[in-house]
All heavy atoms as an XYZ file, in Angstrom:
753
protein
N     -23.494    -36.536    -32.308
C     -22.952    -35.494    -31.429
C     -23.596    -34.171    -31.808
O     -23.672    -33.744    -32.942
C     -21.438    -35.352    -31.618
C     -20.849    -34.448    -30.690
S     -19.056    -34.600    -30.857
C     -18.628    -33.538    -29.517
N     -24.143    -33.499    -30.840
C     -24.876    -32.224    -31.007
C     -23.913    -31.037    -30.960
O     -23.202    -30.920    -30.031
C     -25.953    -32.119    -29.840
C     -27.220    -31.701    -30.314
C     -28.267    -31.791    -29.174
N     -28.274    -30.506    -28.551
C     -28.917    -30.307    -27.444
N     -29.449    -31.306    -26.763
N     -29.002    -29.107    -26.871
N     -24.047    -30.105    -31.962
C     -23.098    -28.894    -31.868
C     -23.644    -28.023    -30.741
O     -24.858    -27.874    -30.469
C     -23.243    -28.320    -33.225
C     -24.598    -28.777    -33.788
C     -24.816    -30.117    -33.085
N     -22.720    -27.420    -30.056
C     -23.061    -26.453    -29.025
C     -23.072    -25.013    -29.569
O     -22.348    -24.671    -30.424
C     -22.083    -26.488    -27.869
O     -20.778    -26.222    -28.318
C     -22.026    -27.840    -27.198
N     -24.083    -24.312    -29.192
C     -24.231    -22.890    -29.547
C     -23.660    -22.087    -28.474
O     -24.012    -22.224    -27.313
C     -25.724    -22.600    -29.812
C     -26.273    -23.489    -30.934
C     -25.870    -21.153    -30.108
C     -27.742    -23.430    -31.100
N     -22.804    -21.157    -28.880
C     -22.208    -20.215    -27.872
C     -23.283    -19.316    -27.341
O     -24.076    -18.697    -28.051
C     -21.127    -19.378    -28.605
N     -23.351    -19.184    -26.049
C     -24.396    -18.340    -25.411
C     -23.738    -17.056    -25.065
O     -22.709    -16.856    -24.433
C     -24.839    -19.063    -24.030
C     -25.778    -18.230    -23.318
C     -26.014    -18.826    -21.993
N     -26.644    -17.847    -21.168
C     -27.847    -18.010    -20.646
N     -28.577    -19.046    -20.865
N     -28.343    -17.035    -19.929
N     -24.395    -15.993    -25.409
C     -24.007    -14.611    -25.171
C     -24.651    -14.175    -23.849
O     -25.636    -14.658    -23.436
C     -24.268    -13.647    -26.280
C     -23.423    -13.837    -27.429
N     -22.123    -13.487    -27.479
C     -23.713    -14.447    -28.619
C     -21.617    -13.884    -28.678
N     -22.560    -14.414    -29.385
N     -24.105    -13.245    -23.211
C     -24.618    -12.707    -21.962
C     -25.948    -12.098    -22.057
O     -26.242    -11.482    -23.041
C     -23.587    -11.667    -21.402
O     -24.126    -11.094    -20.250
N     -26.803    -12.404    -21.073
C     -28.103    -11.803    -21.032
C     -28.041    -10.387    -20.263
O     -29.083     -9.774    -20.123
C     -29.089    -12.689    -20.333
C     -29.323    -14.000    -21.169
O     -29.223    -13.906    -22.416
O     -29.555    -14.979    -20.586
N     -26.919    -10.077    -19.772
C     -26.796     -8.908    -19.022
C     -26.741     -7.700    -19.888
O     -26.085     -7.733    -20.927
C     -25.476     -8.947    -18.175
C     -25.354    -10.082    -17.219
S     -26.608     -9.973    -15.909
C     -25.998     -8.673    -14.965
N     -27.457     -6.639    -19.539
C     -27.335     -5.397    -20.402
C     -26.053     -4.666    -20.175
O     -25.433     -4.837    -19.171
C     -28.587     -4.536    -19.889
C     -28.730     -4.962    -18.455
C     -28.355     -6.465    -18.428
N     -25.699     -3.899    -21.202
C     -24.486     -3.091    -21.036
C     -23.635     -3.131    -22.328
O     -24.043     -3.729    -23.278
N     -22.476     -2.506    -22.191
C     -21.585     -2.500    -23.321
C     -20.829     -3.788    -23.487
O     -21.078     -4.802    -22.865
N     -19.836     -3.759    -24.478
C     -19.061     -4.921    -24.707
C     -18.153     -5.232    -23.567
O     -17.531     -4.288    -22.983
C     -18.260     -4.725    -26.020
C     -19.040     -4.754    -27.241
C     -18.164     -4.783    -28.457
C     -19.061     -4.988    -29.710
N     -18.236     -5.201    -30.854
N     -18.026     -6.518    -23.281
C     -17.139     -6.918    -22.171
C     -16.260     -8.037    -22.756
O     -16.580     -8.650    -23.714
C     -17.971     -7.388    -20.972
C     -18.682     -6.319    -20.276
C     -18.866     -8.535    -21.315
N     -15.129     -8.276    -22.055
C     -14.236     -9.263    -22.508
C     -14.753    -10.643    -22.175
O     -14.606    -11.644    -22.922
C     -12.855     -9.074    -21.950
C     -12.160     -7.848    -22.533
C     -11.902     -6.759    -21.817
C     -11.884     -7.869    -23.906
C     -11.262     -5.690    -22.389
C     -11.298     -6.776    -24.429
C     -11.035     -5.706    -23.729
O     -10.422     -4.617    -24.315
N     -15.277    -10.882    -20.937
C     -15.741    -12.187    -20.580
C     -17.316    -12.063    -20.497
O     -17.900    -11.549    -19.511
C     -15.201    -12.585    -19.243
C     -15.555    -14.058    -18.883
O     -15.962    -14.787    -19.740
N     -15.172    -14.418    -17.657
N     -17.958    -12.564    -21.555
C     -19.391    -12.289    -21.631
C     -20.151    -13.104    -20.608
O     -21.110    -12.584    -20.039
C     -19.887    -12.725    -23.062
C     -19.189    -11.846    -24.222
C     -19.596    -12.437    -25.548
C     -19.657    -10.440    -24.084
N     -19.779    -14.279    -20.359
C     -20.457    -15.139    -19.412
C     -19.449    -16.137    -18.855
O     -18.343    -16.276    -19.464
C     -21.642    -15.867    -20.074
C     -22.623    -16.375    -19.104
C     -22.812    -17.723    -18.828
C     -23.534    -15.680    -18.369
N     -23.873    -17.817    -17.944
C     -24.338    -16.569    -17.583
C     -23.914    -14.335    -18.229
C     -25.346    -16.295    -16.708
C     -24.841    -13.964    -17.349
C     -25.615    -14.969    -16.599
N     -19.617    -16.754    -17.828
C     -18.699    -17.683    -17.270
C     -18.265    -18.703    -18.263
O     -19.060    -19.523    -18.748
C     -19.261    -18.453    -16.029
C     -19.471    -17.516    -14.835
C     -20.648    -17.002    -14.377
C     -18.490    -16.968    -14.028
N     -20.437    -16.161    -13.348
C     -19.104    -16.195    -13.056
C     -17.094    -17.132    -13.903
C     -18.375    -15.488    -12.054
C     -16.404    -16.534    -12.953
C     -17.082    -15.616    -12.061
N     -17.010    -18.682    -18.609
C     -16.455    -19.677    -19.567
C     -16.687    -19.316    -20.995
O     -16.274    -20.054    -21.906
N     -17.461    -18.315    -21.346
C     -17.726    -18.011    -22.768
C     -16.591    -17.243    -23.380
O     -16.185    -16.215    -22.992
C     -18.974    -17.115    -22.853
C     -19.418    -16.817    -24.288
O     -18.916    -17.496    -25.148
O     -20.290    -15.921    -24.462
N     -15.986    -17.911    -24.434
C     -14.788    -17.361    -25.048
C     -15.146    -16.883    -26.416
O     -14.199    -16.612    -27.225
C     -13.671    -18.416    -25.148
C     -13.228    -19.058    -23.855
C     -12.603    -17.995    -22.991
C     -12.136    -18.630    -21.723
N     -11.715    -17.664    -20.702
N     -16.364    -16.593    -26.754
C     -16.662    -16.195    -28.157
C     -16.485    -14.649    -28.307
O     -16.582    -14.192    -29.472
C     -18.125    -16.560    -28.447
O     -19.027    -15.880    -27.575
N     -16.349    -13.928    -27.265
C     -16.159    -12.413    -27.333
C     -14.839    -11.989    -27.834
O     -13.961    -12.901    -28.178
N     -14.549    -10.772    -27.905
C     -13.271    -10.243    -28.342
C     -12.180    -10.678    -27.274
O     -12.484    -10.702    -26.105
C     -13.451     -8.754    -28.417
C     -14.547     -8.409    -27.521
C     -15.479     -9.674    -27.541
N     -10.943    -10.856    -27.756
C      -9.856    -11.174    -26.835
C      -9.361     -9.894    -26.113
O      -9.417     -8.849    -26.740
C      -8.759    -11.876    -27.536
O      -8.159    -10.974    -28.502
N      -8.882     -9.997    -24.920
C      -8.379     -8.854    -24.188
C      -7.025     -8.412    -24.826
O      -6.357     -9.236    -25.408
C      -8.185     -9.330    -22.770
C      -8.012    -10.731    -22.866
C      -8.829    -11.229    -24.060
N      -6.802     -7.126    -24.776
C      -5.550     -6.518    -25.403
C      -4.354     -6.864    -24.568
O      -4.268     -6.406    -23.365
C      -5.794     -5.083    -25.476
C      -6.778     -4.755    -24.383
C      -7.626     -6.034    -24.323
N      -3.518     -7.685    -24.978
C      -2.301     -8.092    -24.242
C      -1.108     -7.172    -24.727
O      -0.956     -6.940    -25.926
C      -1.923     -9.537    -24.457
C      -2.992    -10.509    -24.013
C      -3.865    -11.200    -24.766
C      -3.278    -10.843    -22.675
N      -4.710    -11.961    -24.041
C      -4.407    -11.764    -22.672
C      -2.830    -10.481    -21.407
C      -4.880    -12.283    -21.521
C      -3.330    -10.964    -20.300
C      -4.443    -11.902    -20.350
N      -0.247     -6.854    -23.808
C       0.898     -6.102    -24.154
C       1.913     -7.013    -24.774
O       2.230     -8.105    -24.328
C       1.521     -5.454    -22.863
C       2.744     -4.535    -23.183
C       3.233     -3.939    -21.904
O       2.678     -4.117    -20.868
N       4.325     -3.201    -22.070
N       2.386     -6.645    -25.951
C       3.253     -7.555    -26.698
C       4.681     -7.730    -26.124
O       5.303     -8.780    -26.151
C       3.373     -7.172    -28.188
O       3.899     -5.805    -28.235
C       2.053     -7.209    -28.868
N       5.244     -6.611    -25.617
C       6.519     -6.676    -25.019
C       6.399     -6.147    -23.521
O       6.507     -5.030    -23.274
C       7.489     -5.761    -25.738
C       7.745     -6.226    -27.231
C       8.748     -5.269    -27.765
C       9.020     -5.688    -29.199
N       9.924     -4.722    -29.884
N       6.174     -7.183    -22.634
C       5.930     -6.837    -21.233
C       7.292     -6.593    -20.504
O       7.334     -5.852    -19.492
C       5.204     -7.875    -20.573
N       8.409     -7.166    -20.908
C       9.653     -7.204    -20.148
C      10.575     -6.101    -20.493
O      11.330     -5.683    -19.569
C      10.320     -8.506    -20.335
N      10.610     -5.440    -21.692
C      11.684     -4.411    -21.962
C      11.530     -3.205    -21.002
O      10.489     -2.759    -20.697
C      11.429     -3.992    -23.332
C      10.678     -5.146    -24.015
C       9.959     -5.684    -22.900
N      12.650     -2.843    -20.530
C      12.831     -1.620    -19.657
C      12.013     -1.748    -18.389
O      11.511     -0.760    -17.815
C      12.390     -0.327    -20.402
C      13.091     -0.233    -21.686
N      14.407      0.033    -21.810
C      12.568     -0.254    -22.931
C      14.731      0.076    -23.082
N      13.663     -0.071    -23.782
N      11.808     -2.945    -17.842
C      10.980     -3.064    -16.642
C      11.630     -2.574    -15.420
O      10.970     -2.068    -14.551
C      10.532     -4.583    -16.471
C      11.678     -5.502    -16.090
C      12.440     -6.170    -16.910
C      12.130     -5.842    -14.803
N      13.314     -6.941    -16.294
C      13.177     -6.728    -14.991
C      11.750     -5.465    -13.523
C      13.902     -7.274    -13.888
C      12.438     -5.987    -12.448
C      13.466     -6.899    -12.618
N      13.043     -2.574    -15.409
C      13.719     -2.029    -14.189
C      13.542     -0.519    -14.233
O      13.242      0.077    -13.143
C      15.206     -2.418    -14.221
C      15.324     -4.008    -14.089
C      15.919     -1.700    -13.152
C      16.744     -4.515    -14.149
N      13.753      0.088    -15.349
C      13.617      1.626    -15.408
C      12.183      1.995    -15.085
O      11.939      2.930    -14.288
C      14.015      2.048    -16.790
C      13.943      3.554    -16.922
C      14.361      3.987    -18.325
N      13.677      3.301    -19.330
C      12.681      3.891    -20.041
N      12.330      5.105    -19.695
N      12.061      3.190    -20.962
N      11.258      1.329    -15.616
C       9.812      1.605    -15.424
C       9.507      1.409    -13.937
O       8.729      2.161    -13.311
C       8.858      0.725    -16.211
O       9.175      1.015    -17.567
N      10.049      0.282    -13.389
C       9.736     -0.049    -11.902
C      10.359      1.072    -11.033
O       9.677      1.495    -10.115
C      10.356     -1.417    -11.576
C      10.182     -1.694    -10.116
C       9.003     -2.108     -9.544
C      11.260     -1.594     -9.209
C       8.822     -2.420     -8.227
C      11.104     -1.879     -7.880
C       9.931     -2.290     -7.457
O       9.785     -2.567     -6.110
N      11.566      1.552    -11.268
C      12.148      2.548    -10.486
C      11.453      3.902    -10.506
O      11.096      4.483     -9.518
C      13.638      2.767    -10.879
C      14.610      1.650    -10.566
C      15.996      1.929    -11.091
C      14.700      1.453     -8.976
N      11.154      4.321    -11.769
C      10.504      5.655    -11.870
C       9.097      5.650    -11.369
O       8.547      6.476    -10.679
C      10.628      6.201    -13.214
C      12.027      6.608    -13.571
C      12.768      5.880    -14.521
C      12.538      7.725    -13.007
C      14.065      6.249    -14.811
C      13.879      8.104    -13.344
C      14.643      7.393    -14.231
N       8.359      4.665    -11.807
C       6.896      4.500    -11.410
C       6.804      4.202     -9.995
O       5.980      4.718     -9.201
C       6.265      3.406    -12.224
C       4.679      3.402    -12.019
O       4.145      4.533    -11.902
N       4.103      2.244    -12.040
N       7.702      3.315     -9.416
C       7.747      3.106     -8.026
C       7.977      4.337     -7.159
O       7.344      4.595     -6.108
N       8.977      5.124     -7.629
C       9.318      6.377     -6.903
C       8.034      7.298     -6.946
O       7.704      7.936     -5.962
C      10.455      7.044     -7.498
C      10.784      8.385     -6.946
C      11.355      8.540     -5.686
C      10.421      9.568     -7.578
C      11.584      9.778     -5.117
C      10.669     10.808     -7.079
C      11.229     10.961     -5.884
O      11.440     12.120     -5.275
N       7.389      7.399     -8.091
C       6.168      8.275     -8.204
C       5.170      7.869     -7.293
O       4.487      8.604     -6.601
C       5.732      8.324     -9.679
C       4.527      9.227     -9.971
C       3.984      9.012    -11.302
N       3.569      7.708    -11.578
C       2.416      7.164    -11.328
N       1.483      7.916    -10.574
N       2.116      5.937    -11.583
N       4.831      6.550     -7.229
C       3.756      5.979     -6.351
C       4.132      6.116     -4.887
O       3.261      6.507     -4.108
C       3.468      4.521     -6.703
C       2.913      4.375     -8.035
C       2.746      2.973     -8.493
N       1.685      2.382     -7.672
C       1.362      1.090     -7.704
N       2.032      0.309     -8.408
N       0.475      0.661     -6.876
N       5.279      5.848     -4.500
C       5.704      5.944     -3.062
C       5.714      7.399     -2.637
O       5.261      7.728     -1.550
C       7.057      5.279     -2.862
C       6.893      3.747     -2.972
C       7.623      5.630     -1.489
C       8.160      2.939     -2.855
N       6.230      8.377     -3.501
C       6.283      9.699     -3.072
C       4.801     10.302     -2.978
O       4.567     11.236     -2.225
C       7.032     10.528     -4.132
O       6.484     10.541     -5.317
N       3.834      9.761     -3.690
C       2.515     10.143     -3.593
C       1.906      9.704     -2.333
O       0.903     10.289     -1.769
N       2.378      8.580     -1.733
C       1.781      8.115     -0.469
C       2.665      8.472      0.753
O       2.376      8.097      1.836
C       1.765      6.517     -0.538
C       0.902      6.025     -1.661
C      -0.586      6.263     -1.384
O      -1.033      6.222     -0.283
O      -1.219      6.531     -2.355
N       3.725      9.258      0.519
C       4.622      9.580      1.615
C       3.920     10.283      2.768
O       4.218     10.021      3.968
C       5.765     10.494      1.127
C       6.874     10.816      2.086
C       7.518      9.588      2.518
C       7.790     11.784      1.495
N       2.934     11.154      2.463
C       2.213     11.910      3.503
C       1.492     10.916      4.384
O       1.411     11.108      5.570
C       1.270     12.950      2.864
C       0.471     13.666      3.887
C       1.011     14.707      4.660
C      -0.848     13.349      4.086
C       0.256     15.373      5.530
C      -1.593     14.001      4.999
C      -1.034     15.016      5.784
N       0.899      9.887      3.812
C       0.005      9.034      4.576
C       0.810      8.034      5.485
O       0.211      7.643      6.496
C      -0.821      8.209      3.680
C      -1.810      9.121      2.829
C      -1.595      9.323      1.507
C      -2.805      9.762      3.445
C      -2.426     10.145      0.760
C      -3.687     10.509      2.715
C      -3.459     10.764      1.366
N       2.037      7.688      5.195
C       2.768      6.872      6.152
C       3.915      7.614      6.741
O       4.429      7.219      7.839
C       3.180      5.599      5.529
C       4.240      5.706      4.542
C       5.598      5.731      4.701
C       3.870      5.670      3.158
C       6.479      5.830      3.795
C       4.831      5.774      2.103
C       6.132      5.858      2.481
N       4.293      8.811      6.227
C       5.407      9.537      6.784
C       5.055     10.340      8.023
O       5.804     10.328      9.004
N       3.844     10.912      8.019
C       3.389     11.731      9.156
C       3.191     10.913     10.397
O       3.620     11.186     11.445
C       2.139     12.539      8.729
C       1.574     13.201     10.034
C       2.436     13.608      7.693
N       2.443      9.752     10.258
C       2.272      8.856     11.464
C       3.651      8.320     12.017
O       3.816      8.194     13.190
C       1.446      7.741     11.080
C       0.669      8.292      9.837
C       1.569      9.246      9.194
N       4.540      8.058     11.098
C       5.883      7.524     11.594
C       6.577      8.668     12.317
O       7.194      8.489     13.359
C       6.707      7.016     10.352
C       6.047      5.656      9.988
C       8.171      6.841     10.760
C       6.751      5.079      8.683
N       6.549      9.847     11.806
C       7.156     10.988     12.477
C       6.591     11.312     13.840
O       7.276     11.558     14.819
C       7.149     12.288     11.548
N       5.313     11.254     13.899
C       4.559     11.471     15.195
C       4.986     10.389     16.197
O       5.285     10.654     17.408
C       3.076     11.603     14.980
C       2.733     12.895     14.238
C       2.318     11.532     16.304
C       1.255     12.959     13.832
N       4.949      9.132     15.761
C       5.315      7.997     16.576
C       6.723      8.093     17.061
O       6.985      7.877     18.241
N       7.658      8.464     16.207
C       9.070      8.663     16.602
C       9.158      9.796     17.588
O       9.951      9.643     18.529
C       9.933      8.869     15.341
C      11.363      8.986     15.708
C      12.093      7.926     16.126
C      11.977     10.267     15.756
C      13.463      8.014     16.477
C      13.347     10.390     16.091
C      14.103      9.217     16.420
O      15.368      9.384     16.811
N       8.500     10.854     17.359
C       8.523     12.028     18.352
C       8.018     11.616     19.670
O       8.668     11.984     20.685
N       6.977     10.876     19.780
C       6.363     10.482     21.040
C       7.320      9.483     21.707
O       7.554      9.556     22.907
C       4.941      9.786     20.789
C       4.546      9.100     22.092
C       3.980     10.866     20.393
N       7.905      8.564     20.945
C       8.798      7.657     21.520
C      10.121      8.379     22.051
O      10.547      8.001     23.201
C       9.265      6.607     20.504
C      10.414      5.725     20.883
C      10.189      4.618     21.764
C      11.719      5.985     20.426
C      11.268      3.881     22.165
C      12.720      5.150     20.808
C      12.511      4.065     21.649
O      13.514      3.287     22.038
N      10.621      9.280     21.405
C      11.765     10.023     21.806
C      11.493     10.798     23.068
O      12.244     10.842     24.018
C      12.322     10.915     20.751
O      12.591     10.129     19.540
C      13.584     11.641     21.130
N      10.300     11.449     23.077
C       9.957     12.245     24.290
C       9.809     11.393     25.449
O      10.273     11.647     26.547
C       8.616     12.986     24.011
C       8.087     13.590     25.205
C       8.386     14.753     25.756
C       7.081     13.040     26.073
N       7.731     15.018     26.916
C       6.871     13.947     27.130
C       6.313     11.894     26.038
C       5.907     13.740     28.098
C       5.418     11.620     27.034
C       5.239     12.541     28.082
N       9.084     10.243     25.292
C       8.879      9.373     26.426
C      10.181      8.737     26.940
O      10.316      8.527     28.105
C       7.921      8.231     26.002
N      11.087      8.393     26.095
C      12.362      7.881     26.518
C      13.181      8.861     27.281
O      13.722      8.510     28.363
C      13.127      7.388     25.223
C      14.353      6.634     25.564
C      15.023      6.100     24.344
C      16.269      5.289     24.622
N      16.957      4.792     23.472
N      13.188     10.116     26.794
C      13.921     11.128     27.544
C      13.271     11.538     28.864
O      13.899     11.730     29.913
C      14.006     12.464     26.674
C      14.983     12.253     25.584
O      15.878     11.401     25.609
N      14.724     13.041     24.486
N      11.936     11.515     28.872
C      11.184     11.743     30.051
C      11.412     10.644     31.166
O      11.590     10.911     32.349
C       9.614     11.861     29.824
C       8.848     12.270     31.025
C       8.848     13.647     31.528
C       8.021     11.405     31.621
C       8.104     13.947     32.558
C       7.252     11.712     32.714
C       7.258     13.029     33.162
O       6.456     13.328     34.287
N      11.409      9.440     30.716
C      11.701      8.293     31.561
C      13.067      8.344     32.174
O      13.344      8.102     33.362
C      11.487      6.970     30.842
C      11.664      5.735     31.780
O      10.945      5.688     32.800
O      12.531      4.960     31.449
N      14.048      8.693     31.336
C      15.478      8.770     31.749
C      15.554      9.890     32.882
O      16.248      9.725     33.908
C      16.451      9.077     30.662
C      16.771      7.899     29.770
C      17.654      8.229     28.599
O      18.242      9.350     28.653
O      17.775      7.419     27.751
N      14.802     10.956     32.706
C      14.860     12.072     33.607
C      14.181     11.695     34.928
O      14.741     11.972     36.005
C      14.124     13.334     33.034
C      13.992     14.412     34.033
C      15.098     15.221     34.502
C      12.746     14.740     34.600
C      14.929     16.223     35.463
C      12.631     15.719     35.486
C      13.688     16.423     35.942
O      13.509     17.434     36.860
N      13.020     11.039     34.848
C      12.350     10.587     36.053
C      13.121      9.658     36.898
O      12.951      9.609     38.067
C      10.962      9.982     35.646
C       9.947     10.964     35.160
C       9.472     11.950     36.275
O       9.558     11.586     37.464
N       9.036     13.041     35.854
N      13.942      8.778     36.203
C      14.711      7.745     36.948
C      16.111      8.278     37.303
O      16.907      7.547     37.824
C      14.839      6.564     36.070
C      13.451      5.812     36.061
O      12.761      5.781     36.932
N      13.327      5.178     34.844
N      16.403      9.543     37.064
C      17.774     10.088     37.381
C      17.633     10.783     38.805
O      16.503     10.904     39.425
C      18.090     11.153     36.350
O      17.360     12.310     36.441
N      18.775     11.097     39.325
C      18.848     11.724     40.669
C      18.192     13.051     40.577
O      17.420     13.420     41.510
C      20.222     11.959     41.089
C      20.491     12.551     42.410
C      21.914     12.537     42.804
C      22.023     13.020     44.220
N      23.466     12.995     44.701
N      18.337     13.885     39.541
C      17.587     15.189     39.442
C      16.137     15.047     39.353
O      15.392     15.852     39.890
C      18.162     15.932     38.169
N      15.660     14.012     38.739
C      14.291     13.787     38.594
C      13.641     13.380     39.951
O      12.520     13.806     40.266
N      14.287     12.578     40.695
C      13.851     12.136     41.991
C      13.802     13.377     42.956
O      12.789     13.535     43.716
C      14.715     11.125     42.562
C      14.447      9.729     42.048
N      13.490      8.938     42.581
C      15.081      9.071     41.064
C      13.537      7.768     41.913
N      14.418      7.850     40.966
N      14.834     14.198     42.892
C      14.850     15.422     43.788
C      13.791     16.408     43.338
O      13.260     17.091     44.181
C      16.223     16.061     43.733
C      17.297     15.181     44.432
C      18.680     15.899     44.218
C      17.041     14.971     45.875
N      13.517     16.571     42.059
C      12.497     17.537     41.566
C      11.150     17.124     41.911
O      10.240     17.929     42.051
C      12.726     17.705     40.006
N      10.911     15.771     42.004
C       9.552     15.393     42.299
C       9.328     15.343     43.788
O       8.141     14.876     44.250
C       9.316     13.945     41.724
O      10.130     12.996     42.419
N      10.263     15.765     44.610
C       9.958     15.885     46.053
C      10.389     14.608     46.768
O      10.279     14.496     48.041
N      10.946     13.661     46.110
C      11.406     12.396     46.720
C      12.778     12.594     47.173
O      13.459     13.602     47.120
N      13.311     11.524     47.725
C      14.745     11.531     48.104
C      15.482     10.443     47.318
O      14.931      9.446     46.902
C      14.963     11.337     49.604
C      14.427      9.996     50.059
N      13.144      9.602     50.220
C      15.151      8.862     50.422
C      13.061      8.357     50.567
N      14.286      7.889     50.747
N      16.716     10.727     47.041
C      17.543      9.794     46.275
C      18.631      9.203     47.181
O      19.348      9.971     47.822
C      18.169     10.563     45.103
C      18.850      9.615     44.175
N      18.219      8.819     43.312
C      20.159      9.397     43.998
C      19.074      8.058     42.592
N      20.284      8.414     42.991
N      18.748      7.930     47.279
C      19.754      7.368     48.111
C      20.886      6.758     47.299
O      20.872      6.294     46.251
C      19.187      6.213     48.841
C      18.117      6.697     49.848
C      17.543      5.542     50.635
O      18.046      4.449     50.658
O      16.438      5.821     51.220
């Protein structure tokens, strides 16, 4: 049986965790030793921070869409009312 020699990456650059496809001879990635403690508290505060940072990007379009919807609904109700028919020069029966 022939021993296999670990092949290092031929790519230039700094140290990487995965040197080549399937090559495990490099340094291991740093794993967090305690991933679960305080995950609810971290999720709540970090989630609030991330969502509040994105509020402008989804809050403004929702507010504009709601404003257009409300205006159109009120305008349609007025156009289909007796006062709307009389104001447009039509007659209401």
